[in-house]
C-alpha positions in Angstrom: 105.7 115.7 39.5 107.6 117.1 42.6 110.0 120.0 42.6 111.6 121.5 45.6 113.8 124.5 45.5 115.9 126.0 48.0 114.0 124.3 51.0 115.5 125.5 54.3 114.1 124.0 57.8 115.4 125.1 61.4 114.3 124.3 65.0 114.4 126.3 68.0 116.5 124.5 70.9 118.0 125.3 74.2 121.4 125.5 72.5 120.2 127.9 69.9 118.5 127.5 66.3 119.5 123.9 64.7 119.5 124.1 60.8 118.4 120.8 60.1 118.0 121.4 56.1 120.0 124.3 54.5 119.2 124.7 51.1 118.0 121.5 49.0 116.9 121.5 45.5 115.6 118.3 43.6 112.8 117.4 41.0 111.0 113.9 40.6 109.6 113.0 37.5 106.9 110.2 36.7 108.3 106.7 37.3 111.5 108.0 38.7 113.3 107.1 41.9 115.4 109.4 43.7 117.3 108.3 46.6 118.7 110.7 49.5 121.5 109.2 51.3 123.9 110.2 54.3 124.3 109.9 57.7 122.0 110.1 60.6 121.3 114.1 61.1 122.3 114.9 57.8 118.7 116.2 57.0 117.2 113.2 54.9 113.9 112.8 57.0 113.4 116.3 57.7 113.3 116.9 54.1 110.6 113.9 53.6 108.4 115.5 56.6 108.6 119.1 55.1 107.3 117.8 51.8 104.4 116.0 53.6 103.7 119.0 56.0 104.4 117.0 59.0 106.8 119.1 60.7 106.1 119.8 64.4 104.9 123.4 65.4 107.8 125.8 65.9 109.8 124.5 62.5 111.0 127.7 60.6 110.3 126.6 56.9 111.1 128.6 53.7 111.6 127.9 49.9 109.5 126.1 47.7 107.8 122.7 47.2 105.5 122.0 44.3 103.4 118.9 43.4 102.8 119.5 39.7 103.1 123.0 40.0 100.9 123.5 43.0 102.9 125.0 45.9 102.6 123.0 49.2 104.5 124.8 51.8 102.1 127.2 52.9 98.8 125.1 52.9 96.9 124.5 56.0 96.7 121.2 57.5 93.2 120.7 56.2 94.5 121.5 52.8 97.4 119.0 52.9 95.2 116.3 54.4 93.4 116.2 51.2 96.8 115.7 49.4 98.6 113.2 51.8 97.4 109.7 51.2 95.7 110.5 47.8 98.2 112.4 45.6 101.5 111.9 48.0 101.8 108.4 49.9 104.1 107.6 52.6 105.9 104.4 53.7 107.3 104.7 57.2 110.5 103.0 58.7 108.3 101.1 61.6 105.3 99.5 60.2 104.1 98.6 63.6 104.0 102.1 64.8 102.3 103.1 61.4 99.4 101.1 61.7 96.8 101.3 64.4 96.9 98.2 66.7 93.2 98.3 67.7 91.8 98.2 64.0 92.1 95.2 61.6 94.4 95.9 58.6 91.2 95.9 56.2 89.5 98.6 58.5 92.5 100.8 58.1 92.8 100.0 54.2 89.0 101.0 54.0 89.3 104.2 55.9 92.2 105.4 53.5 90.3 104.4 50.4 87.0 106.2 51.7 88.5 109.6 52.8 89.9 110.0 49.7 87.3 108.5 47.3 83.6 108.2 47.1 83.4 104.6 47.7 80.6 102.3 49.7 81.8 100.0 52.2 81.5 96.8 49.6 83.4 98.6 46.9 86.0 99.8 49.3 86.6 96.0 50.9 87.0 94.9 47.4 89.6 97.3 46.6 91.3 96.6 49.6 91.6 93.0 48.9 92.9 94.0 45.3 95.6 96.0 46.9 96.4 93.2 49.6 96.9 90.7 46.7 98.8 93.0 44.4 101.6 93.7 47.2 101.7 89.8 47.9 99.7 89.1 51.1 99.1 85.5 50.9 95.2 84.7 51.3 94.2 88.2 51.4 90.4 87.2 52.1 91.3 85.7 55.5 93.9 87.9 56.2 92.2 91.4 56.0 90.3 90.9 58.9 93.6 90.3 60.8 95.0 93.0 63.1 98.6 94.4 62.8 100.1 92.1 65.7 98.9 89.0 63.8 101.1 90.1 60.7 104.7 89.3 60.4 107.3 92.5 60.0 107.3 91.9 56.1 103.5 91.4 55.8 103.1 94.5 58.0 105.3 96.6 55.7 103.9 95.4 52.7 100.2 96.5 54.2 101.8 100.1 54.8 102.9 100.1 51.0 99.2 99.1 50.0 97.9 101.9 52.1 100.5 104.2 50.3 99.4 103.4 47.0 95.5 102.8 47.6 94.5 105.9 45.8 97.1 106.1 42.8 99.5 108.6 44.4 101.7 110.8 42.1 104.6 110.4 44.4 105.7 107.7 47.3 108.1 108.8 49.9 109.7 105.7 51.4 111.7 106.5 54.8 114.1 103.8 55.6 111.5 101.2 54.5 113.2 98.0 54.8 115.8 98.8 58.1 114.3 96.9 60.2 113.5 93.7 58.2 115.6 90.8 57.3 117.3 90.5 54.1 114.9 88.0 52.4 111.8 90.2 53.4 113.5 93.4 52.5 114.2 92.0 48.9 110.3 91.1 48.9 109.5 94.6 50.0 111.6 96.1 47.5 110.1 94.0 44.7 106.7 95.0 46.0 107.8 98.9 46.1 109.0 98.6 42.2 105.6 96.4 41.3 103.5 99.5 43.0 105.6 101.9 41.0 104.9 100.2 37.7 101.3 99.8 38.5 100.7 103.6 39.6 103.5 105.2 37.6 104.4 107.1 40.8 107.7 108.7 41.3 109.5 107.5 44.7 111.8 109.5 46.7 113.5 107.0 49.0 115.5 107.7 52.2 117.9 105.1 53.3 121.3 104.5 54.8 121.8 101.1 52.6 124.0 102.0 49.7 123.1 98.2 48.3 119.4 99.3 48.4 120.1 102.2 46.4 122.1 100.8 43.8 119.4 98.4 43.0 116.5 101.1 43.4 117.5 104.2 42.4 117.7 106.2 39.2 119.4 109.3 40.9 121.1 109.8 44.1 121.3 112.8 46.1 124.2 112.8 49.1 123.8 115.0 51.7 125.6 116.2 54.6 125.1 118.8 57.5 121.9 119.5 56.0 123.0 120.3 52.4 123.4 118.0 49.1 127.0 117.5 48.4 126.7 115.3 45.4 123.8 114.6 42.9 123.5 112.9 39.5 122.6 109.6 38.1 123.1 106.7 40.2 125.9 105.2 38.1 128.1 108.2 38.0 127.6 108.7 42.0 128.6 105.1 42.2 131.3 105.0 39.9 132.9 108.5 39.6 132.1 110.5 42.5 133.9 114.1 43.0 133.0 114.8 46.6 135.5 113.2 49.3 132.5 112.5 51.3 130.7 110.2 48.9 134.1 108.4 48.1 134.5 108.0 52.2 131.0 106.8 52.4 131.3 104.3 49.1 134.9 103.1 50.7 133.3 102.3 54.4 130.9 99.9 53.1 131.6 95.6 53.7 131.0 94.1 50.3 130.0 90.8 50.2 131.0 90.2 46.7 134.8 90.8 47.9 136.2 87.4 49.1 140.0 86.0 49.3 142.5 87.7 51.4 140.9 89.9 54.2 141.3 93.6 54.2 140.5 96.2 56.8 137.4 98.5 56.1 138.2 102.0 55.7 136.5 104.0 58.1 135.5 107.6 57.6 137.0 109.3 61.0 135.4 111.9 63.0 131.8 112.7 63.2 129.4 115.6 61.3 129.3 118.9 62.9 126.8 120.3 65.4 123.9 122.0 63.2 123.7 124.4 65.7 127.0 126.0 65.7 128.4 124.9 62.1 132.0 125.6 61.2 133.2 128.4 59.0 134.0 127.0 55.3 133.1 123.4 54.2 131.5 121.3 56.9 133.3 118.4 55.9 136.7 119.9 56.0 137.6 118.6 59.5 137.0 115.2 58.5 138.2 115.4 54.5 141.7 114.1 53.6 142.3 116.2 50.9 141.2 119.7 52.5 143.0 122.9 51.8 143.1 126.6 53.2 140.1 127.5 51.1 138.0 124.8 52.2 138.1 126.1 55.8 137.0 129.7 54.9 134.5 129.2 52.3 131.4 126.7 51.9 131.7 125.4 48.4 128.5 125.5 46.0 127.1 122.7 44.3 128.7 122.6 40.8 128.3 120.7 37.9 131.5 118.6 36.8 133.0 117.5 33.4 130.7 114.6 33.6 127.6 115.8 34.7 127.8 115.5 38.5 126.8 118.2 40.9 129.5 118.2 43.4 130.2 120.9 46.5 134.0 120.6 46.7 136.4 123.2 45.9 138.9 120.5 44.6 136.2 118.3 42.7 138.2 118.9 39.5 141.2 117.3 40.9 139.4 114.2 42.0 140.1 111.2 39.5 142.9 112.8 37.9 145.8 114.1 40.2 143.6 112.9 43.4 143.0 109.3 42.6 139.6 108.3 44.7 141.3 104.8 45.7 144.1 106.7 47.5 142.1 109.3 49.3 141.1 107.2 52.2 143.8 104.7 52.8 142.9 101.3 54.2 144.2 100.5 57.8 146.8 97.6 58.1 145.4 94.3 58.4 146.3 92.7 61.8 148.3 89.4 61.5 145.8 86.7 62.0 146.7 83.2 63.7 147.0 81.1 60.4 147.3 77.9 62.2 145.1 74.8 61.7 142.0 75.2 63.5 142.2 71.6 64.6 145.3 72.5 66.6 143.9 75.4 68.6 141.9 74.9 71.6 137.9 74.9 71.8 136.6 77.9 73.8 133.0 77.2 73.4 131.8 73.6 72.3 127.8 72.9 71.8 126.5 69.6 71.2 122.9 68.5 70.6 121.3 71.7 72.4 117.7 72.1 72.8 115.5 74.6 74.1 111.7 74.2 73.9 109.2 76.2 75.3 105.6 75.2 76.4 102.8 76.8 74.4 100.0 77.5 77.1 96.5 78.3 76.8 93.9 79.6 79.3 93.8 82.5 81.8 92.6 80.8 85.0 93.4 76.8 84.4 96.5 76.6 81.9 96.9 73.9 79.6 99.7 73.1 77.4 98.6 73.0 73.8 101.8 72.9 72.1 105.5 73.0 71.9 107.7 76.1 70.7 110.9 74.5 69.3 113.2 77.6 69.5 116.4 75.9 69.3 116.2 72.0 68.2 119.3 70.3 68.4 122.5 72.6 67.6 126.2 71.0 67.1 129.1 73.5 66.7 132.4 74.8 68.4 134.5 77.9 68.3 138.3 77.7 68.5 140.8 80.2 70.2 141.1 83.4 68.1 138.2 82.4 65.7 135.0 84.5 64.9 131.7 82.1 64.4 128.8 83.8 63.2 125.3 82.6 63.3 123.1 84.1 60.7 119.4 83.5 59.7 116.0 85.4 59.7 114.3 86.8 63.0 112.4 84.1 64.7 115.1 80.9 63.5 116.4 80.7 67.0 119.7 82.8 66.9 118.8 84.7 70.1 117.6 82.1 72.1 121.0 80.2 71.6 123.2 83.1 72.8 120.8 83.2 75.7 121.3 79.4 76.4 125.2 79.8 76.4 125.1 83.2 78.5 123.1 81.8 81.1 125.2 78.8 81.7 122.1 76.8 82.5 122.1 73.7 84.9 119.4 71.9 83.0 119.5 72.6 79.5 119.2 69.5 76.9 122.5 68.9 75.4 125.9 70.1 76.3 127.7 73.4 76.4 131.2 73.4 77.1 132.9 77.0 77.9 136.8 76.7 78.0 136.6 73.0 79.1 133.9 73.3 81.5 130.7 71.6 81.4 127.9 74.2 82.6 125.8 71.5 84.0 128.5 70.3 86.3 129.2 73.6 87.8 128.2 75.2 91.5 127.6 78.6 91.8 131.4 79.8 92.5 132.4 78.1 89.3 129.5 79.7 87.2 130.4 83.2 88.6 134.2 82.5 87.8 133.3 81.3 84.1 131.2 84.3 83.8 134.2 86.5 84.1 135.9 84.8 80.8 132.6 85.2 78.7 131.5 88.7 78.4 128.5 90.4 75.9 128.5 93.5 73.7 124.7 94.3 73.1 122.9 95.8 70.0 121.7 99.2 71.3 124.6 101.0 73.3 122.7 103.5 74.7 120.2 101.1 76.3 123.0 98.9 77.7 124.8 101.9 79.4 123.2 103.2 82.5 122.9 107.3 81.5 123.3 108.2 85.0 127.0 106.7 85.4 130.0 108.4 84.2 132.0 106.0 82.0 134.6 105.6 84.4 131.9 104.1 86.9 130.5 102.2 84.0 133.9 100.5 83.2 134.9 100.0 86.7 131.4 98.0 87.8 132.4 94.5 86.5 135.9 94.8 88.3 134.2 95.7 91.5 131.6 92.8 91.2 134.7 90.4 90.9 136.7 92.0 93.9 139.4 93.6 92.3 141.2 96.7 94.2 140.4 100.3 93.8 144.1 100.9 92.5 144.0 98.1 90.2 140.5 99.4 88.8 141.9 102.9 88.6 144.8 101.7 86.2 142.6 99.5 84.4 139.8 102.0 83.3 142.1 104.5 81.1 144.0 101.4 80.0 140.5 100.1 78.6 139.6 103.6 77.0 142.9 103.6 75.2 142.5 100.2 74.1 139.1 101.4 72.0 140.3 104.2 70.6 139.2 106.7 73.5 140.9 109.3 75.5 141.7 108.5 79.4 140.0 112.1 80.2 136.6 110.4 78.7 136.1 108.7 82.0 134.5 111.6 83.7 131.8 111.9 80.8 128.4 110.5 80.9 127.0 108.3 77.9 124.9 111.1 76.5 127.8 113.1 75.6 129.3 110.3 73.3 128.2 109.4 69.5 126.6 106.3 68.6 129.8 104.6 67.4 131.7 106.0 70.7 129.2 104.2 72.9 129.5 101.2 71.0 133.1 101.5 71.9 132.5 102.0 75.6 130.5 98.8 75.5 133.2 96.8 73.9 135.3 98.5 76.8 133.4 97.2 79.4 133.4 93.6 77.9 137.0 93.5 78.0 137.4 94.7 81.3 138.0 91.2 83.0 140.2 89.9 80.5 137.8 87.5 78.9 138.6 84.4 76.4 135.0 84.5 74.5 132.7 87.7 73.4 129.4 87.4 72.5 128.1 90.0 70.0 124.6 90.6 69.5 124.1 92.6 66.3 126.8 95.1 67.6 127.1 97.3 64.6 123.3 97.3 63.1 122.4 100.5 64.9 125.3 102.6 63.6 125.9 104.4 60.5 128.1 102.7 57.8 131.0 105.4 58.3 131.1 104.5 62.1 130.3 100.7 61.3 133.8 100.4 59.7 135.6 101.9 62.7 133.8 99.5 65.1 134.3 96.2 62.8 138.0 97.2 62.5 138.5 97.4 66.2 136.8 94.1 67.0 139.3 92.5 64.3 142.2 94.5 65.8 141.5 93.3 69.5 140.8 89.9 68.5 144.6 89.7 67.2 145.9 91.6 70.0 143.9 90.1 73.0 143.6 86.4 71.8 139.8 86.7 71.8 137.2 84.5 70.3 134.1 85.7 69.1 130.3 84.3 68.8 129.0 87.0 66.6 125.0 87.5 65.4 124.2 89.9 62.8 121.5 90.0 60.1 123.7 92.0 57.6 125.5 89.3 55.4 128.0 92.0 54.2 129.7 92.6 57.7 129.4 88.7 58.4 131.3 88.2 55.1 134.0 90.8 56.1 134.4 89.5 59.7 133.8 85.8 60.1 136.1 83.0 60.1 133.4 80.4 60.0 129.4 80.8 59.6 126.4 78.5 60.7 123.1 79.6 58.9 119.8 78.9 61.0 116.3 77.9 60.0 113.5 77.2 62.6 116.0 76.1 65.3 118.4 74.1 63.1 121.8 74.7 61.4 121.2 73.8 57.9 124.5 74.9 56.4 128.1 75.4 58.1 131.5 76.0 57.1 134.3 78.4 56.6 133.6 81.7 55.1 134.7 81.5 52.1 132.9 78.1 51.3 129.7 79.0 52.8 129.7 82.5 50.8 131.7 81.5 47.7 129.8 78.1 47.3 126.3 78.3 49.0 124.8 74.7 48.8 121.6 74.9 50.8 118.6 76.5 49.1 118.3 78.5 52.1 121.8 79.9 52.0 121.4 80.7 48.4 118.3 82.7 48.9 119.7 84.8 51.5 122.8 85.6 49.8 121.0 86.5 46.6 118.8 88.9 48.9 121.7 91.0 49.9 121.9 94.3 48.0 125.2 95.3 46.7 126.6 98.7 46.5 127.2 98.4 42.7 124.3 99.6 40.3 125.6 97.3 37.2 126.1 94.2 39.4 122.6 94.7 40.9 121.0 94.8 37.6 122.7 91.7 36.4 123.0 89.4 39.1 120.6 86.5 39.7 117.6 86.9 42.5 116.0 84.0 44.4 113.0 85.2 46.2 111.7 83.3 49.1 107.9 83.1 49.0 106.0 83.7 52.0 107.2 84.1 55.8 109.1 81.8 58.4 106.8 79.1 59.8 106.0 79.1 63.5 108.6 77.2 65.7 105.4 75.8 67.3 104.2 74.2 64.2 107.4 72.9 62.2 106.8 71.4 58.9 107.1 67.6 58.6 110.4 66.3 56.7 112.6 69.1 55.8 111.6 72.3 57.6 112.4 74.5 54.9 110.4 72.6 52.1 107.5 75.2 52.5 109.6 77.8 51.1 111.9 75.7 49.2 112.7 77.2 45.6 114.1 73.9 44.6 111.3 71.5 45.3 109.3 72.7 42.5 111.7 71.5 40.1 111.9 67.9 41.8 110.4 64.7 40.5 107.3 63.6 42.4 109.3 61.0 44.4 112.2 63.3 45.0 109.9 65.8 46.5 108.0 63.3 48.5 111.2 62.7 50.4 111.2 66.5 51.3 107.9 65.9 52.8 108.4 63.0 54.9 112.3 62.8 55.8 114.3 65.0 57.9 117.6 65.7 55.7 120.7 64.4 57.4 123.8 66.7 57.6 126.2 65.8 54.8 129.8 66.8 54.4 130.4 69.1 51.3 134.4 69.7 52.1 136.9 69.8 54.6 134.9 72.5 56.7 131.5 72.5 54.9 128.3 70.8 55.7 124.7 71.2 54.8 121.2 69.7 55.8 119.8 69.0 52.4 118.6 66.0 50.4 119.8 67.7 47.1 122.7 70.2 48.2 124.5 71.4 45.4 126.8 74.7 44.9 125.4 77.8 43.3 127.1 80.8 42.6 124.6 83.7 43.8 127.0 86.6 44.9 
C-alpha cells in the first residue's frame, strides 16, 4: 500500500539546519500495522506529516513516498487534498484540536464524506450514522448533532477515527492516538482501531511512545533515534531479541505492571538525544551506549540484517545476546533500603475522614438558580504513614484532583476532616496554615508550566525559602545542596528553565518541593509528560529521596504501571468514592472490585505474547456525570458483572449503596459481590 524510501526532511532554524529525518525506509501492506517508536525528537511525527504532505513551508524534503506505486512527495497541495481523507486517513493525538468546535460532529462527518464522494445530504447523513455506530458511539441518532465539547475525550477520539475511515482509506496514520486518554478509554479506542482495520482492510502506521500499545497492536516495529531507524523487524523479534543497545535500553526502562513481589529499581537510559543541528561524528547513540567502542565514535553504523532477520544499526549487533548479554547491558541501580516496620507503628502524616466536596450546579445568566449538585468528592477515608507512598488512581472525573486541592488548600470549612502531621486543618489560624504549608509541598504535572521561564533556576529554588524568612547565607548554601540532591550540578543555578530537558526540569520541580524540608509531598502526574527513558530516572530519584529524607508521598497518576512500581498502598476512586483500597500487592495481585479489574485488564503490557493471551474486561460507555450519580451502586451502569447476576442480586445493585467490606489485613472493597480475579 505504502512504500517510503530514503526519506529525508530538514528545517532551517537560527541555530542551523535541523536534520529531522535522515533517511527512513519502510513498506506497509494491506491489513498490516507498523509502529514507529522512539523518544521525543526522533523524527516519528515528521515522518507521518511528510507522508501526508502536511509539512510547513520551508521544509526541505527528498526521497520517495509511494501510495500503491504513485509518487506523492512532489504533488501539489490541491492534488494531495484529493488523497488526504480518501486514500489516507489521519487520527491525531488531540481529538479536541482535530475537530472544529463550532460545527456538530455530524456536520463534520458529512463534510468529510461529501468532499470525496458524490453523496446527497440524506445519504451522507445515513453513512455518518453508520460510522458513529461502527466506532461505538452510544445512541448515534441523538449524538450526531452534538458538538465536540459535548463528547468525552474517548468519544471525541472515536469520532476522529470515524472520520479517518469514512472513505475506506488504504492507509490510516495514527499519531499517538491514545496518549491523553484514560486506560479504560484507551483500550476501547484501540479496539475501535482494530475493528476499523478489519472493516476497511487498511494498513496502519502507528506512532506511539507506549511500548505496551505497540506490543498489542503492531505486526512490525521500527525504532527511531536521531532521525534514523536503528532497529526494524517483527514485533516479537524487536521485543524479545533486540540487537540495538538503544532498543534494549528503552525496553529496560519501562515499568512493568506484571512484575510484582520484591521491588526493583527501574533501569534508566542515561543522557539525552543529540542535537539535530550538530550531530556528533559516528553513531549518535554512542555517548549513551554502555558498550560503545572506538569505531562507534568514528563511523555511523548502517542498518544491516542480523542472523535472525532483524535490521539493526550497531557495529556490535552480532555480539549482543552472546558475548554481550542483553540483561547485563544496562545494570539496574540498587534499591534503597525501605522502612520495613509495620505501618501501624509509624505516625500518620495525613489522615482524611469523611471528606466531602460538592459544587452547586447553577443555571441562568442574570438570575442564577441552583439546579443540581456536582458530587466531586463524596466521602473519602484514608491515611498516609511516615515513609509511605499512597497512590490515588481512577479515570478522569473520578475526583482525584479535587481531593488533592482540598488537601493542599487546607480549607477551614470543608465537610469531613483533614489532619496533616497531627494538626486538624479546620482549627488552624493564618500563621498555623503558613507553617503547615512548609511541611507539605507539591510537584506538578507539567514542569515547564510550573517553572517561571524568566527566572534562573537558583532564584526559583530560593523563592520558597525567601517566603519563609530564611537568611541569604542559608539560602546560598541550600541551593547547590538541592541541585546535587536531584542529580544536577551546582553551576546549573545560573541557567534558565528553557536550557534544560523535560526530565531535568522535573528534577528542578522536585528540588523546589524539597527546599523547605517537607514531610509530605503531593505528586500530581509527575512523570506523564516524560519519555519512558527519562521517566525511569525520575521514578528512581523519587524512591531514593523518600528513603534518604524520610518523605511520604501522595501520588496521582493514570499510568498504573508506574503506580505498581512506586506505590506502597493504592486507593481506586470512582465517582468521588474509594471503591477499593489496600497494599499494592493485594490490589494489583488480587483485584476484587469489578472496576479495579477492568482498569488493570486495560493496561497494555510491553510483551506481545502476554498481550495476545491475556483476558480483557472492556467497560462500555463513559464515566457518568458526578452531577447525576446512579442510584445504589454508582458503578452499576458500566459493571461487567451485573449481567451475570440473578434478578434479585441485580436489584440490590440498583437500590443499595454497597458498604466497604474487609477482604484481608489491608484490603477493602465497596462491592456487594467482591471477588478476587487475576487479570494481569
